[in-house]
C-alpha positions as CSV (number, residue, x, y, z in Angstrom):
1,M,-0.2,-0.1,0.2
2,T,1.7,3.3,-1.0
3,S,2.0,6.2,1.6
4,I,-1.1,8.2,0.6
5,L,-3.4,5.5,0.6
6,K,-2.1,4.5,4.2
7,W,-2.4,7.7,5.4
8,L,-6.0,8.6,3.8
9,K,-7.2,5.7,5.3
10,L,-6.4,7.0,8.6
11,L,-7.9,10.0,8.6
12,A,-11.4,8.1,8.5
13,D,-11.2,9.0,11.7
14,P,-12.0,12.5,13.5
15,T,-10.0,12.5,16.0
16,R,-6.5,11.9,14.3
17,V,-8.2,14.3,11.4
18,R,-7.8,17.0,14.9
19,I,-4.0,15.8,15.8
20,L,-2.5,16.1,12.8
21,R,-4.2,19.5,12.0
22,I,-2.8,21.0,15.5
23,L,0.7,19.1,14.9
24,R,0.8,21.1,11.4
25,K,0.7,24.3,13.3
26,E,3.0,23.3,16.2
27,K,4.9,20.9,17.9
28,L,3.1,19.9,21.3
29,S,4.1,17.3,24.0
30,V,1.6,14.1,24.6
31,A,-0.2,16.3,27.3
32,E,-0.2,19.4,25.6
33,I,-2.6,17.4,22.8
34,Q,-4.4,15.7,25.7
35,N,-5.3,19.3,27.0
36,V,-6.1,20.8,23.6
37,L,-8.4,18.2,22.3
38,G,-9.9,17.7,25.8
39,M,-9.2,13.5,26.0
40,G,-8.1,10.8,28.0
41,Q,-3.4,10.2,27.9
42,S,-4.7,6.5,26.5
43,R,-6.9,7.6,23.8
44,I,-4.8,10.4,22.6
45,S,-1.4,7.7,23.1
46,S,-2.9,5.1,21.0
47,H,-3.9,7.7,17.9
48,L,-0.2,9.3,18.1
49,A,1.1,5.5,17.9
50,Q,-0.5,4.9,15.1
51,L,-0.5,8.2,13.3
52,K,4.0,7.7,14.2
53,S,3.6,3.8,12.8
54,S,2.1,5.5,9.4
55,G,5.2,7.3,8.9
56,L,3.1,10.8,9.5
57,L,4.7,11.9,12.9
58,K,7.6,11.9,14.4
59,D,8.2,11.9,17.9
60,E,11.5,13.6,20.1
61,R,12.2,13.4,23.8
62,F,12.6,16.5,25.7
63,G,13.3,15.5,29.8
64,K,10.7,14.1,31.2
65,N,8.0,15.5,28.0
66,I,7.8,14.0,24.7
67,Y,7.3,16.0,21.5
68,Y,5.0,14.9,18.0
69,E,5.4,16.8,15.2
70,I,4.4,16.4,11.7
71,I,7.8,14.5,9.7
72,E,9.8,16.6,7.4
73,P,8.7,15.0,4.0
74,N,11.4,13.8,1.2
75,E,10.8,14.3,-2.9
76,A,8.8,11.4,-2.9
77,E,6.5,12.4,0.0
78,R,6.0,16.1,-0.7
79,E,2.9,15.6,-3.2
80,A,1.6,13.0,-0.9
81,L,1.4,15.0,2.0
82,N,0.2,18.0,0.8
83,R,-2.5,16.3,-0.6
84,I,-3.5,14.5,2.8
85,F,-3.4,18.1,4.5
86,A,-5.5,19.1,1.8
87,V,-8.1,16.2,2.8
88,I,-7.6,18.0,6.3
89,D,-8.9,21.4,5.9
90,S,-11.7,20.1,4.1
91,A,-12.8,17.6,6.4
92,S,-12.4,20.2,9.3
93,E,-15.0,22.3,8.1
94,E,-17.2,19.5,9.3
95,I,-16.0,18.9,12.6
96,P,-17.2,21.5,14.7
97,E,-14.8,20.7,17.5
98,C,-11.8,22.0,15.1
99,F,-12.7,25.7,16.0
100,E,-12.6,25.3,19.6
101,D,-9.1,23.2,19.2
102,S,-8.1,26.5,17.1
103,E,-8.6,28.3,20.1
104,A,-7.3,25.3,23.0
105,L,-4.2,25.3,20.6
106,K,-3.4,29.4,21.5
107,L,-4.1,29.2,25.2
108,A,-1.8,25.7,25.2
109,L,1.0,27.9,23.7
110,E,0.5,30.7,25.7
111,K,0.7,28.7,28.7
112,R,3.7,27.4,27.7
113,S,5.7,30.8,26.8
114,D,5.0,31.5,30.2
115,K,7.6,30.1,32.6
116,A,6.4,31.9,35.5
117,R,3.5,29.9,35.3
118,A,4.7,26.7,34.1
119,Y,7.0,27.1,37.4
120,F,3.9,27.5,40.0
121,D,1.7,25.0,37.8
122,E,4.3,22.7,38.8
123,L,4.4,23.9,42.3
124,A,0.9,23.4,43.1
125,G,0.8,19.8,41.5
126,N,3.6,18.8,45.0
127,F,2.0,21.9,47.1
128,G,0.1,20.1,49.8
129,Q,1.8,16.6,49.0
130,K,5.2,16.8,50.8
131,Y,5.3,18.6,53.8
132,V,7.6,21.8,53.9
133,P,8.3,23.8,57.2
134,G,5.4,26.6,57.6
135,R,3.0,26.3,54.2
136,S,0.3,24.3,53.8
137,W,-3.1,25.2,52.3
138,K,-4.4,26.6,55.4
139,S,-1.9,29.2,55.8
140,L,-1.9,30.3,52.5
141,A,-5.6,30.7,52.4
142,E,-5.4,32.6,55.6
143,M,-3.0,35.6,54.0
144,L,-5.2,35.2,50.8
145,L,-7.7,36.1,53.4
146,Q,-5.8,39.3,53.9
147,I,-6.1,40.6,51.0
148,M,-9.8,39.5,49.8
149,D,-12.0,42.9,49.4
150,P,-14.7,42.3,52.5
151,G,-18.2,42.2,51.1
152,I,-21.1,39.8,50.9
153,V,-19.9,36.2,49.5
154,A,-21.9,33.6,47.8
155,D,-20.6,30.0,48.4
156,L,-22.8,28.0,46.0
157,G,-22.6,24.0,46.3
158,S,-21.3,24.7,49.9
159,G,-20.9,21.2,51.4
160,E,-19.7,21.2,54.5
161,G,-19.2,24.6,55.0
162,T,-15.5,24.3,55.5
163,L,-14.1,26.9,52.6
164,T,-17.6,28.6,54.3
165,Q,-16.3,29.5,57.2
166,L,-12.7,30.2,56.3
167,L,-14.4,33.3,53.9
168,A,-16.7,34.3,56.6
169,Q,-13.1,35.0,58.5
170,R,-12.8,38.2,55.9
171,A,-16.0,38.6,54.9
172,T,-19.3,41.3,56.0
173,K,-21.5,38.1,55.0
174,V,-21.6,34.6,53.6
175,I,-24.2,33.4,52.0
176,A,-24.2,29.5,51.6
177,I,-26.4,27.9,49.3
178,D,-26.4,23.9,49.3
179,S,-29.4,21.5,48.3
180,S,-28.7,18.7,50.9
181,N,-30.6,19.3,54.0
182,K,-28.5,17.2,56.3
183,M,-25.3,18.7,54.5
184,I,-26.9,22.5,55.6
185,S,-27.7,21.3,59.2
186,Y,-24.7,19.9,59.9
187,A,-22.5,22.8,58.6
188,S,-25.0,25.4,60.4
189,E,-24.2,23.4,63.6
190,I,-20.5,23.5,63.0
191,S,-20.5,27.1,61.8
192,Q,-22.3,28.3,65.4
193,D,-20.3,25.9,67.7
194,N,-17.1,28.0,66.0
195,G,-18.8,31.2,66.4
196,Y,-19.6,32.5,63.3
197,N,-22.9,35.0,62.8
198,N,-22.2,36.2,59.9
199,I,-22.6,33.2,57.9
200,E,-26.4,32.5,56.6
201,Y,-27.5,29.0,55.6
202,R,-30.2,28.3,52.6
203,L,-31.3,25.4,50.9
204,G,-31.1,25.6,47.1
205,D,-30.0,24.2,43.9
206,I,-26.8,26.2,42.0
207,Q,-28.9,25.9,39.3
208,S,-31.2,28.3,41.0
209,P,-30.3,30.0,43.9
210,P,-32.2,32.1,46.2
211,I,-29.9,35.7,46.1
212,D,-31.3,38.5,45.2
213,D,-29.8,40.0,41.6
214,D,-26.5,42.1,42.1
215,T,-26.6,41.5,45.6
216,V,-23.2,39.7,46.2
217,N,-19.5,40.9,45.8
218,L,-17.7,37.5,45.1
219,T,-19.1,34.4,44.2
220,I,-17.6,31.1,44.8
221,L,-17.8,27.8,43.1
222,S,-15.5,25.2,44.6
223,Q,-15.9,21.6,43.6
224,A,-19.6,21.6,42.4
225,L,-20.1,22.6,38.8
226,H,-19.2,19.1,38.0
227,H,-22.3,17.7,40.4
228,T,-25.2,19.7,38.3
229,A,-26.8,18.8,35.1
230,K,-26.8,22.1,33.2
231,P,-23.0,23.8,33.9
232,Q,-23.7,26.9,32.1
233,I,-27.2,27.8,34.0
234,A,-25.4,27.6,36.9
235,I,-23.1,30.2,35.9
236,D,-25.4,32.2,34.9
237,E,-27.4,32.2,37.9
238,A,-23.6,33.2,39.3
239,F,-23.4,36.4,37.2
240,R,-27.0,37.3,37.9
241,I,-26.4,37.2,41.8
242,T,-23.1,39.0,41.3
243,A,-23.3,42.7,41.5
244,P,-21.7,45.0,39.0
245,G,-18.1,45.1,39.6
246,G,-17.8,42.0,41.2
247,R,-16.2,38.6,41.1
248,V,-16.8,35.0,40.2
249,V,-14.2,32.0,41.4
250,I,-14.3,28.6,39.9
251,L,-12.3,25.6,41.5
252,D,-13.0,22.7,39.2
253,L,-11.7,18.9,38.6
254,L,-9.7,19.1,35.0
255,R,-11.3,17.0,32.2
256,H,-10.3,12.9,33.1
257,D,-11.3,9.9,32.1
258,F,-12.2,8.6,35.6
259,E,-15.6,7.1,34.7
260,Q,-15.6,5.9,37.8
261,A,-16.0,8.9,39.4
262,R,-19.6,8.7,38.0
263,E,-20.6,6.2,40.4
264,L,-18.2,7.2,43.5
265,Y,-18.9,10.3,43.7
266,A,-22.2,11.4,42.1
267,D,-20.5,13.5,39.1
268,V,-22.6,14.2,36.3
269,W,-19.5,15.6,34.4
270,L,-15.8,14.0,33.9
271,G,-14.2,17.5,34.8
272,F,-14.2,20.2,32.5
273,T,-11.4,21.9,30.2
274,E,-10.2,25.3,30.6
275,I,-11.9,26.2,27.5
276,E,-15.2,24.8,28.3
277,L,-15.3,27.1,31.3
278,I,-13.8,30.4,29.3
279,E,-17.0,29.7,27.3
280,Y,-19.4,29.2,30.3
281,L,-17.6,32.5,31.4
282,K,-17.9,34.5,28.1
283,N,-21.9,32.8,27.3
284,A,-22.8,34.6,30.8
285,G,-21.3,37.7,30.4
286,F,-18.5,37.4,32.4
287,I,-15.4,39.6,31.0
288,S,-11.5,39.6,32.4
289,I,-11.2,36.1,32.3
290,Q,-8.6,33.9,33.6
291,T,-7.6,30.2,34.3
292,A,-4.9,28.1,36.0
293,I,-4.5,24.4,36.2
294,V,-3.5,25.3,40.0
295,D,-3.3,21.5,41.7
296,K,-2.6,18.1,40.6
297,E,-3.3,14.9,43.1
298,Q,-0.2,12.3,43.3
299,K,-2.4,9.2,43.9
300,T,-4.3,7.9,40.7
301,P,-6.3,9.1,38.9
302,H,-4.4,12.0,39.6
303,F,-6.8,14.6,39.2
304,E,-6.4,17.8,38.6
305,T,-7.5,21.0,39.9
306,L,-9.0,23.7,37.3
307,M,-9.3,27.8,38.4
308,A,-11.1,30.2,36.5
309,I,-11.4,33.8,37.6
310,A,-13.8,36.8,36.0
311,L,-15.3,39.9,36.4
312,K,-18.6,41.6,35.6
313,N,-18.4,44.4,34.3
314,K,-19.5,47.5,35.8
């Protein structure tokens, strides 16, 4: 079978079309390809192996990472490769994810060039897993609370109220919303025992929180979004209750492929990509959106925590 016939056969799978399309623009690591496409590593690695075996891709190791890129064709292959990419260009118009891939690739390349962010991403992945004298998530939270503007805070999906109580140390008032009666009762009792009188617990859903429009200065969704059926509606509601000039902070899981999470933790969504959160926030009306991966668990299945911060225009 000639090279062009082998290559055309590979293009029957949309995922391989997407991979070749982004690698045509930039050499990428497996992790970067995974993040751009929003797929699990095993699935991506399988496609990369087939593309490399066919002679379309080559790889190179840099430190701990393996980077993939399109081959440098010889004279005999050049015309065939040009025809392949003409097919890819046409096929891309029929694959809706290709537009999102382009946006995700821009984001990945911006992060790669930001060495300071890369350093702190690596630090965040190990922070809290290893003992370092004087450093802990609690001490960092306490420090951040000191620079947080006091005001009214909404904690949507507040659970047992650990974060709620930390926020209450600085906020004028915290409105904690949870859909579980038992969780509300437990958190309320603990808060009272700890002497907090500026926390108001309300029973409700994050898709329709019982909070008036434009009344809170900071809205937080911490590990709550992946439990809700319609994330866009939850973020739309966060926009509704946030006052002009206020902010929303989202902490959630980065997209993963640990299917057991649906049964073990009642997860509706297996996390989100950065592009997905950015789109949700844009659609709701937020501006000045920033995202970062701020933690990675060392134990299997290596969950990663994604943070997004955005502003509601004045």
